[in-house]
N, C-alpha and C positions, 0 to 999 in steps of 0.2 A: 336759329331764328334771332334776328335782331328785334328785340321786343320794344317797338317804337311808340306804343300808345301812351306811355306815361314817363318816358325817360327824362322829359324836360324838368322833372322835379326830383330826380333821384337824390341829388346832393343838397336838398333843402332840409337836411336834418337839423340844422340850427334854427329852423322855423322862423326865418325872416322873409320879408317880401323880396323875391329874387326870381331870376330866370337863368337858364343854363343852356349850353349847346356843346356839341362835340368839337374838339379841336384836334384834327388828324387822328381821331379814334383813340388817343392816348390820355387826354386830359379832359376834364370838364372845366369850362370857364364859368365861374359863379359870379353873377353880377348882383351886388347888393347896393343898398343906399350909401354905403361907404366907399364904393368903387369896385374894381374887379379883383377877384382873388382866384388864382389858378390852383386847383386841387387835383392830384393824381387820381385816376380812376382806381377804385379798390377792386382787387381780384379776390373774390370770396372763395373759401374752401370749406371742407367738411368741419374743420376745427372751429369754424365760426358759427356753426349751427346753434350751439348753446350760449353764444356770446350775448351780451346786452348792449351791443353797439347800436347807437341810435340811427346811424346811417342805414344799416341793414334793416332795422325795424321799419324805418320810414319808406324804404324801397319796397318792402313787402306790402305795406299799406297802399302804396301808390299803385302797384300792380293789381292788388285785390280790388281797388276802387275803379280800375280801368276795364275790368271784364264784367260781362253780364252774368245774371244769375244762373244761366245754363252752364257756363264754363266754371262758375264757382262750385256748383253742385257736382260737376264732373270730376273734380279733383279727388273726391273721396271714393271713386269707383275704379276698380282694376280687374278687368276680365283677363282671360288667358287666350293664347293662340298656340296652335300646334300644326305642323305640316303633315301630321299623320291623320288621315281621314277618319280613322276609327275613333279618334279622340273627340271629334265633333266640335272643334274650336277653330273654324276656318278663318283665314286671314281676311276674306271678303267681308265677314261680319265685323271684324275689328275696324276696317276702313269705314264701313257704314256708321258704326257707333261714333267714331272720331269725327267724321264729317258732320254728324248731328250734335256735336258738343256734349256727348254723354259720358265720356271717360277721360280720366286724367293720367292713366298709366296702363302698361301692358305687361303681363307675366308671360314670358316665353317658356312654355310648359315642356314640350318635347319637339325638338327641331334639329335640323342640321345647321352648322354655323354659317354656311353660305346663304341659306334661306333667311336666317335672321338678318343678315346685312342687307339683302335685297328688299325685304319687307320694311326695314327701317328707312330705306331710301324712298320708298313709296309713301310712307307715313310723313317723312320730311317734306315731300312735295305737297301733301295735303296741308301740313302745317303752314307752309309758306303761302300757298295759293289762297287759303281761307283765313290767313292771319290768326291762327289758333295758338293758344298757350301750348308749348311743347309738352309731349308726353314724357314720363319717366319710365325706364325700362328695367324690368326685374327678372330674376331667375331663381330657381331652387338649386343653388350652386354648392351644396355640401360635397366634400370630396368623395364620399361614398356613393353619391348619386349623379355626379356631374356627367359621366360618360353615358348615363341612361337618359339624361335630359337633353344632352347634345350628342347625338348618336354617332357623329364622326370624330369624336375626341377620344383620347386614350384614357384608360382607367387609372385612378390614383389610389394611394393608400387610403383605406377607410379610416375613419376617426379612431376606431378601436385599435388599429394597427400603428397609429402614430404614438409611439412609446415615449420618445424624447421631445423636448421643445424644438430641437433641430428638425425633427420629423414634421412637426406642426408648421414650422416656418416654411419648410420646403413645399409642403402640400398647399399651404395657403397662398404662397407666391405663385404656384402653378395655376391654381384656380383663378386667382385675381388677375393674373396676366391674360388668361384666355377670356375672362369676362370683359376686361378692358379692351381687348382686341376686337370684340364684337360690339363695342360702344354701349354695353349695358351699364347701368348705374347702381343697381341695388341687388344684393345677394341675400336671399332669405336663409341665412345661416349666421352663426353656428348653432348647433344643438346644445342647449344647456342642460338637457335631461340626463339623468343617470342611466346606466345601461341595463338595468334589471329587466325591462320589458323586451323580451325577445320577439314578440309578435310584430313590432314595428320600429322600435328604437334600436336595440341591440348594437350592431357595429357602427351605427351612425353617431353614437355617443363616444366621448373621450374616456368613458369608463365608469366605474362604480365608486371611485374615490373622489369625494367632493372637492378636495384641494386640487387634485389633478384637473378636474373638469373646469374649475374656476380659472386656474392658471392658463390652461390651454385655450379656453374660450376668449380670455382677455387678449392673448397673443394673436388669435385669429382675427379679432375685431380690430386691433391696432394695426396689424399688418395689412389687412384689407383697406383700411382708411388711407394708408400710405399710397395705395393705388387709386385713390379717390373713389373707392367702392364703398357704398353704404352697406351696413350689415343689419340683420334682424335676428336678435337672440330668440330662440324658440325652444320648447312649446310651453309657454307660461300657463299655469304655475307648476308644471311638471308632468310629463307623459311617461317618464321612465320607471316610476314606482306604482304603476297601475296595471291591471290585467285587461288585455284586449287591445283592439286597434280602432281608433276613432274614425278611420276611413270607412269602417264597416258599421259602426254603431257607437252609442254613447259609452264612454269609459268614466270611471269614478274614483276619486281619491277618497278613501274611507279612513277617517281619522286625521292624524297630523299630516301637514303638507311637508314631507321630508325633503323635497327638492327646492323648497322656497329659498333656503339660505344660499344655494348656488346662484339663483337669479339675483338675489339681493346683493351679493358680493360682486358679481359681474357688472351689474348696473352701477354700483358704487365706484368700482375701480376703473373699468374700461369706458363707461359712459356711452353705451351704444345709442345710436340715433333712433333705432327702431326695436320694438319687441313684438313678436308674434304671439297672440293669445290662442291657446289650443281649445279644442272642443272637448273639454274635460270637466265633468261635474265634480263638485266638491261637497262631500258630506262628512264634515269634520266636527260637527256639533259646536262650532264657534261662530263668531260674527261673520265669518266668510263662507257660510253655508249657501250654496247656490240653489237649493231647493229643487234639485233635479235638472236645472238648466245647465248647458255647457258653459264653461267660463267665458267663452267668446261672446255670449249673449247676456252675461250677468254684470250689471253695474257694480255689484258688490266686489267682483274680481277686477274688472277692467278699470274702474274709477276708484273705488274705495281702497282696494289693496294695491294695485300696480301704480296708479297715479299718486294717490294721497299718502298711503302708508310707506311705499318704497320710494316716494319722491321722484318717480319717473316722469319727466316732462317732454319726452320725445314722442315719436310717432307710434301709435298702437295699431297694429294690423291684425286682422283675423286670419286664421288658417282658412283654407279653401272652403267656400260655403256649399260646395256640392258633395261634401263628405257625408258618410252615413250618419254621423252623430247629429247633424243639423238639417239634413235635406228635407226631412218630413215635418219640421217645426214650422207652423204657419208664420209668415211674415218675418222669417229669420233674418233676412238682410237688414230690414229696418230696426229690428231688435238689437242688431250689432251696433248700429249708430247710437241708439238710445243708451246702450251700455257704456258708451264712451270711446269706441274705436274711431280712429281717424281715417282708416282705409278699409274698405270691404273687398276682400280678394275673391274673385270668381263668384260674384253674386248670381243668384238663380234667375233674377229678372232685372236686368240693367235699367230698362226704361221705367219700370215701376219704382225702383229705388231712387232713380234720378228725380222722378216726379215728387216723391216723398221728401227728399232733401230740399227740393225747390220750394215746396210748401212751407217747410221750416223757415227758410230764408225770408218768407213774407210775413212771418209771425213776430211777435214781440214776446219772447219766452227765454227761459233758461236754456232750453235745448238749442235755440238759435245761437246764443252766446257760445255754447260748446261747439257747434258746427262751424261757426265763423272762425273760431280758434283753430279747428282742424284744417280748414282750407288754408289759412295763413301759414300753418306749419308745413303743409305740402309746398306752397309757394316758396317758403324759406329754404326747404330742402332742395328744390329745383335750382335755386340760385346758388346755394353752397356746393351742390354737386356739379355745377357747370351746365345744367340742362337749359336753363334760361341764360342765354349769352347776351351780355350787355356791351 
């Protein structure tokens, strides 16, 4: 999509009275009171996401100001699609949601690779014909799960089988190459949890040694970024040292958060753009006690711990909101926004959540400031990942 609603001010980062235009698609011609200055068009990349470049910030603001509140609210909502009927996530529903400006991204949950490409072509047609902000496309691309999520691909070494850094590099390149070939942008991996929980983590983890997990997750993140694939470190603050499976019900960290140091170090070293917050209650008798709520719905974890204490300024996403740990909690989707998440994955009620976010945008509140920041982070990501093409 050539996003043409606000490009005439992309290069006004110097905040002077000016106008600009395309020159053969290669340069912008900046006309100021001092005359004409030719400036090359900047090609943004994932490495720029955390930069403080004024040009990028001004571009984000320009796009934000050019879209209506419906599209703004949509950026925080990500449903799933599957070509398997039993999963009840039909593509027809995704088309309808996108056409109504209710969603900003799509998670391809369980599909064949050819289906993914065909569906993305149809979504691109909607994008162009309705002049919509483009969607960002995600997947659960852990090596242990990849062949289950994309049913016509070959199986790869599970994380637990990747003994050496060379093993990690080979598997990550294989996964990233296939994701890139499908034109997906965002991989909900790697798993930063330790491997103690056999119920659901087990072989999805790089092991029980913290240094191994840290080193291998950092390599996974950095290698994925070389393919221009965004990663999402999960499941914060740690699903590997608990009993049970949050797909089926609430799980709880009782006492110290023993996996927190892994997440802290990976965030510090590899600077992942995204972290996925798990549906894990914390009962550790400290300031980070969630009082029975899963971490994904707790401001104490999402904002106070992850954002403020660990200085994570990237995109905070929820684990799937249809999982057993959260599905029976009233208004869980909106509670996830209130907690400080930037993206709600697979919300139970897309329309209701969209309406609730839209109401926030009409208010003058601290929550509005938070939501506006979240929307701008998604726009920034779409620019840096090449989703919004300039």
